[in-house]
C-alpha positions as CSV (number, residue, x, y, z in Angstrom):
1,M,-28.6,37.3,-12.3
2,S,-30.5,35.2,-14.9
3,Q,-33.4,36.7,-16.8
4,A,-35.8,34.3,-15.2
5,K,-34.7,35.4,-11.7
6,K,-35.0,39.1,-12.7
7,T,-38.5,38.5,-14.0
8,L,-39.5,36.7,-10.8
9,L,-38.1,39.5,-8.6
10,S,-40.0,42.0,-10.7
11,I,-43.2,40.1,-10.1
12,I,-42.5,39.8,-6.4
13,L,-41.8,43.6,-6.1
14,C,-44.9,44.4,-8.1
15,L,-47.1,42.2,-5.9
16,S,-45.4,43.6,-2.8
17,T,-46.1,47.1,-3.9
18,V,-49.8,46.3,-4.8
19,F,-50.3,44.4,-1.5
20,S,-48.6,47.2,0.5
21,L,-50.8,49.8,-1.2
22,S,-53.8,47.7,-0.2
23,L,-52.6,47.6,3.3
24,Q,-52.0,51.3,3.4
25,T,-55.5,51.9,2.2
26,M,-56.9,49.5,4.7
27,Y,-55.0,51.1,7.6
28,A,-55.2,54.7,6.4
29,G,-54.8,57.1,9.2
30,S,-53.3,54.4,11.4
31,S,-49.8,54.7,12.8
32,L,-49.4,50.9,12.9
33,S,-46.5,49.5,11.0
34,F,-45.9,45.8,10.4
35,I,-44.3,43.3,8.0
36,I,-45.6,40.0,6.8
37,I,-43.1,37.4,5.5
38,S,-43.6,34.3,3.4
39,K,-42.1,31.9,6.0
40,Y,-41.1,32.2,9.7
41,S,-39.0,29.0,9.9
42,A,-37.1,26.9,7.5
43,A,-34.9,23.8,7.6
44,V,-32.5,23.5,4.7
45,N,-29.2,21.8,3.7
46,I,-25.8,23.4,3.2
47,G,-25.7,24.9,-0.3
48,D,-29.5,25.4,-0.5
49,E,-30.8,28.8,-1.6
50,F,-34.4,30.2,-1.2
51,Y,-36.3,33.5,-1.1
52,I,-38.3,34.9,1.8
53,L,-41.0,37.3,0.5
54,A,-41.8,40.3,2.7
55,L,-44.8,42.7,2.5
56,A,-44.6,45.9,4.6
57,S,-47.7,47.9,5.6
58,T,-45.8,51.1,4.6
59,G,-45.1,49.9,1.2
60,K,-41.4,50.3,1.9
61,I,-38.9,47.7,0.7
62,P,-37.4,46.2,3.9
63,T,-33.8,45.7,4.7
64,W,-32.5,42.2,5.4
65,K,-30.1,41.0,8.0
66,S,-28.8,37.6,9.2
67,S,-27.9,37.0,12.8
68,N,-25.1,34.7,11.7
69,S,-24.1,35.1,8.1
70,K,-21.5,32.3,8.4
71,V,-24.5,29.9,8.8
72,A,-27.0,31.6,6.5
73,S,-26.6,34.8,4.6
74,V,-29.3,37.0,3.0
75,N,-29.0,39.6,0.2
76,T,-31.1,42.7,-0.4
77,Y,-33.8,40.8,-2.2
78,G,-34.4,38.3,0.6
79,K,-32.4,35.5,-1.0
80,V,-31.1,33.2,1.7
81,T,-28.0,31.0,1.2
82,A,-27.2,28.2,3.6
83,K,-23.5,28.0,4.3
84,K,-22.8,25.7,7.2
85,S,-24.7,23.7,9.8
86,G,-26.3,25.7,12.6
87,T,-29.1,28.2,13.1
88,A,-29.5,31.8,12.0
89,T,-32.3,34.3,12.2
90,I,-33.1,36.2,9.0
91,T,-34.9,39.5,9.7
92,A,-36.8,41.8,7.4
93,K,-37.0,45.4,8.9
94,I,-38.6,48.7,8.2
95,K,-39.0,51.6,10.6
96,N,-40.9,50.6,13.7
97,A,-41.5,47.0,12.4
98,E,-39.7,43.8,11.7
99,A,-40.3,40.1,11.1
100,S,-38.0,37.1,11.4
101,C,-37.5,33.7,10.0
102,K,-35.5,31.1,12.0
103,V,-33.3,29.1,9.5
104,T,-31.9,25.8,10.6
105,V,-29.1,24.5,8.3
106,N,-28.8,20.8,8.6
107,K,-25.5,19.1,9.2
108,T,-24.4,17.3,6.1
109,K,-24.6,13.5,6.5
110,I,-21.9,11.3,4.9
111,T,-22.5,7.6,4.2
112,I,-19.3,5.7,3.4
113,S,-19.4,2.3,1.6
114,S,-17.1,0.6,4.2
115,T,-16.0,1.5,7.7
116,V,-13.3,-1.3,7.9
117,L,-11.1,-2.7,5.2
118,S,-8.3,-5.2,5.0
119,I,-6.0,-5.2,1.9
120,E,-2.6,-6.4,0.8
121,N,0.4,-4.2,-0.1
122,G,0.0,-3.2,-3.7
123,Q,-3.7,-4.0,-3.8
124,S,-6.2,-1.2,-4.7
125,I,-9.8,-0.9,-3.7
126,R,-12.4,1.9,-4.1
127,L,-14.4,3.6,-1.4
128,S,-17.5,5.5,-2.2
129,A,-19.4,8.1,-0.2
130,A,-22.8,9.7,-0.5
131,T,-23.8,13.0,1.1
132,S,-27.2,14.1,2.2
133,N,-27.0,17.2,0.0
134,N,-25.0,15.7,-2.9
135,S,-22.0,17.9,-2.0
136,K,-18.5,16.9,-3.2
137,V,-16.4,14.7,-0.9
138,T,-12.7,15.1,-0.3
139,W,-10.5,12.2,0.8
140,K,-7.6,12.0,3.1
141,S,-5.3,9.3,4.6
142,S,-3.9,9.6,8.1
143,R,-0.8,7.6,7.1
144,K,0.0,7.9,3.4
145,S,3.1,5.7,3.8
146,I,0.7,2.8,4.7
147,A,-2.4,3.5,2.6
148,A,-2.8,6.2,0.0
149,I,-6.1,7.5,-1.5
150,D,-6.7,9.6,-4.5
151,E,-9.5,12.1,-5.3
152,N,-11.7,9.3,-6.6
153,G,-11.6,7.3,-3.4
154,I,-9.2,4.6,-4.7
155,I,-7.1,3.2,-1.8
156,T,-3.7,1.6,-2.5
157,G,-1.8,-0.4,0.0
158,I,1.8,0.8,0.4
159,K,3.1,-1.2,3.3
160,P,1.8,-3.2,6.3
161,G,0.2,-1.2,9.0
162,E,-3.0,0.7,9.7
163,S,-4.4,4.0,8.4
164,T,-7.6,6.0,8.8
165,I,-9.3,7.1,5.6
166,T,-11.5,10.2,6.1
167,A,-14.3,11.4,3.7
168,T,-15.1,15.1,4.4
169,A,-17.9,17.3,3.0
170,D,-19.1,20.7,4.4
171,G,-17.3,20.2,7.7
172,S,-18.8,16.7,8.3
173,S,-16.7,13.5,8.0
174,S,-16.9,9.8,8.0
175,T,-14.0,7.4,8.4
176,C,-12.8,3.9,7.3
177,K,-10.1,2.0,9.1
178,V,-7.8,0.4,6.6
179,K,-5.4,-2.4,7.6
180,V,-2.7,-3.3,5.1
181,K,-1.9,-6.9,5.9
182,A,1.5,-8.4,6.4
183,P,2.1,-10.9,3.6
184,V,2.0,-14.6,3.9
185,I,5.1,-16.3,2.4
186,S,5.6,-20.0,1.6
187,L,8.8,-21.5,0.1
188,S,8.9,-24.4,-2.3
189,Q,11.5,-26.0,0.0
190,T,12.5,-25.3,3.6
191,S,15.7,-27.6,3.5
192,V,17.8,-28.9,0.7
193,K,21.1,-30.8,0.3
194,L,23.5,-29.9,-2.5
195,F,27.1,-30.7,-3.5
196,R,29.5,-28.0,-4.5
197,C,28.6,-26.2,-7.8
198,Q,25.1,-27.7,-7.8
199,K,22.2,-25.2,-8.2
200,I,18.5,-25.2,-7.3
201,K,15.8,-22.6,-7.8
202,L,13.7,-21.8,-4.7
203,K,10.2,-20.5,-5.4
204,A,8.4,-18.1,-3.1
205,D,4.6,-17.8,-3.0
206,V,3.7,-14.4,-1.6
207,S,0.1,-13.5,-0.8
208,S,0.5,-9.9,-1.9
209,G,2.2,-10.9,-5.2
210,I,5.2,-8.8,-4.5
211,I,8.6,-10.3,-5.5
212,P,10.7,-11.0,-2.4
213,S,14.3,-10.1,-1.8
214,W,16.7,-13.0,-1.3
215,R,19.8,-13.2,0.9
216,T,22.2,-15.8,2.2
217,N,23.9,-15.7,5.6
218,K,27.0,-17.4,4.3
219,K,28.1,-16.5,0.8
220,S,31.2,-18.7,1.2
221,V,28.9,-21.8,1.5
222,A,25.9,-20.9,-0.8
223,T,24.9,-17.9,-2.8
224,V,21.4,-16.8,-4.0
225,D,20.5,-14.4,-6.8
226,S,17.5,-12.1,-7.2
227,S,15.4,-14.9,-8.7
228,G,15.9,-17.3,-5.9
229,T,18.5,-19.5,-7.6
230,V,20.9,-21.0,-5.1
231,T,24.4,-22.1,-6.0
232,A,26.5,-24.3,-3.7
233,I,30.1,-23.0,-3.2
234,K,31.6,-25.3,-0.6
235,H,30.6,-27.8,2.1
236,G,28.9,-26.3,5.1
237,T,25.4,-24.9,6.0
238,A,23.8,-21.7,4.9
239,T,20.4,-20.1,5.4
240,I,18.6,-18.7,2.4
241,T,15.9,-16.1,3.3
242,A,13.1,-14.6,1.2
243,T,11.8,-11.3,2.6
244,V,8.7,-9.2,1.8
245,D,7.6,-6.2,3.9
246,G,9.5,-7.4,6.9
247,V,8.1,-10.9,6.7
248,S,10.7,-13.7,6.1
249,K,10.8,-17.4,5.3
250,S,14.0,-19.4,5.3
251,C,15.4,-22.5,3.7
252,T,18.4,-24.4,5.2
253,V,21.0,-25.4,2.6
254,L,23.4,-28.1,3.5
255,V,26.3,-28.3,1.1
256,E,27.6,-31.9,1.6
257,K,31.2,-33.0,1.7
258,P,31.5,-35.5,-1.2
259,V,32.5,-39.1,-0.8
260,I,35.4,-40.2,-3.0
261,T,36.0,-43.9,-3.9
262,L,39.3,-44.8,-5.7
263,S,39.6,-47.7,-8.1
264,S,42.7,-48.8,-6.1
265,S,43.9,-48.1,-2.6
266,E,47.4,-49.6,-3.2
267,L,49.5,-50.1,-6.2
268,S,53.0,-51.6,-6.9
269,L,54.9,-50.3,-10.0
270,K,58.3,-50.6,-11.4
271,A,60.3,-47.4,-12.1
272,G,59.6,-46.1,-15.5
273,T,56.1,-47.7,-15.8
274,A,52.7,-46.1,-15.6
275,A,49.1,-46.9,-14.4
276,V,45.8,-45.1,-14.4
277,I,43.7,-44.7,-11.3
278,T,40.1,-43.6,-11.3
279,A,37.9,-41.8,-8.7
280,A,34.2,-42.0,-8.2
281,V,33.1,-38.7,-6.6
282,S,29.5,-38.5,-5.2
283,S,29.3,-34.8,-6.3
284,G,30.1,-35.7,-9.8
285,I,33.0,-33.3,-9.9
286,S,36.4,-34.4,-11.0
287,P,38.9,-34.5,-8.1
288,V,42.2,-32.7,-7.9
289,W,45.1,-35.2,-8.0
290,T,48.4,-34.7,-6.1
291,S,51.4,-36.8,-5.0
292,S,53.0,-36.8,-1.7
293,N,56.4,-37.2,-3.4
294,S,56.6,-36.6,-7.1
295,N,60.2,-37.7,-7.1
296,I,58.9,-41.3,-6.5
297,A,55.6,-41.2,-8.2
298,K,53.8,-38.4,-10.1
299,I,50.2,-38.1,-11.3
300,D,48.6,-35.9,-14.0
301,S,45.1,-34.3,-14.0
302,Q,43.7,-37.4,-15.7
303,G,44.8,-39.8,-13.0
304,K,47.8,-41.3,-14.8
305,I,50.5,-42.3,-12.3
306,T,54.1,-42.5,-13.5
307,A,56.6,-44.4,-11.3
308,V,59.9,-42.4,-11.1
309,K,62.2,-44.3,-8.7
310,A,62.1,-46.8,-5.9
311,G,60.2,-45.8,-2.8
312,T,56.6,-45.2,-1.6
313,A,54.4,-42.2,-2.4
314,Y,50.8,-41.5,-1.7
315,I,48.5,-40.3,-4.5
316,Y,45.6,-38.2,-3.2
317,A,42.2,-37.4,-4.8
318,S,40.7,-34.3,-3.3
319,E,37.3,-32.5,-3.7
320,D,35.7,-29.8,-1.5
321,G,37.5,-30.9,1.7
322,A,37.2,-34.6,1.1
323,R,40.4,-36.6,0.4
324,T,41.2,-40.2,-0.3
325,R,44.6,-41.8,-1.0
326,C,46.3,-44.6,-2.8
327,A,49.7,-46.0,-1.7
328,V,52.1,-46.5,-4.6
329,H,55.1,-48.7,-4.0
330,V,57.8,-48.2,-6.7
331,T,60.5,-50.8,-7.1
332,G,63.8,-50.4,-9.0
């Protein structure tokens, strides 16, 4: 107990003694006993403390009792401490006399800054709460996997869904409904045409700012890496998908079969001579050259045809499933 409180109690006890002696003198010879207290009703907040002064006609120091010490307790000096909302009767008692004070402990009121919030995954926002008695607020999330909250009231979106944030103080609470929104995704392209070996980078704009995961439904046709770069593998159709928090957007990739145009569709050569044939391929990729009969006419990787002996052979230029031929007639 502080020195100031000790001094105050000493003064109260002295005044009580003096007043009681005066009362005893006033009522000398009388058997009447009574107590006068400083207040007979009080309305306080949880955590408040106050004193009730009691003066007894007998000069005795009364005993104190609370009808509900869980609501409001009282010590031997008449000091009352409010603990939780409700009512309690504080009684000062001496032999043949008592006096009571009805104490009403107010329920703590909590005012929260927002009762409904909508945020993105990864976004943080702060809630604030004020209490009627300035007591400390504790925070809790009903679904931490969706929205988490720390001791300072900072909410962080974890994944799409809904959670209830509760601020609690002295058994009272106030809530805020938090919705973590599903992201909105837009792709730079929703369809694209490529030739084998060509690449293109798809860009995803995600409202939450989270980097999407990429996948392809046909790796044999087109692949995609973690940055959204698509590589054409062979002709066909593949779907490239960007996904964030269960929300997806897709781009259709058509890997086109190339068109091959030869410089000649038919040649006549004498055995032992050579000629060069060229191919224009729409994909820009050099074709693979083959001969139907290399004993009559053979061809190298540069398109040089060599006539071997009399007969007819077909020279083929092939690229990604496309093939064009040139007929070579060899004379002796």
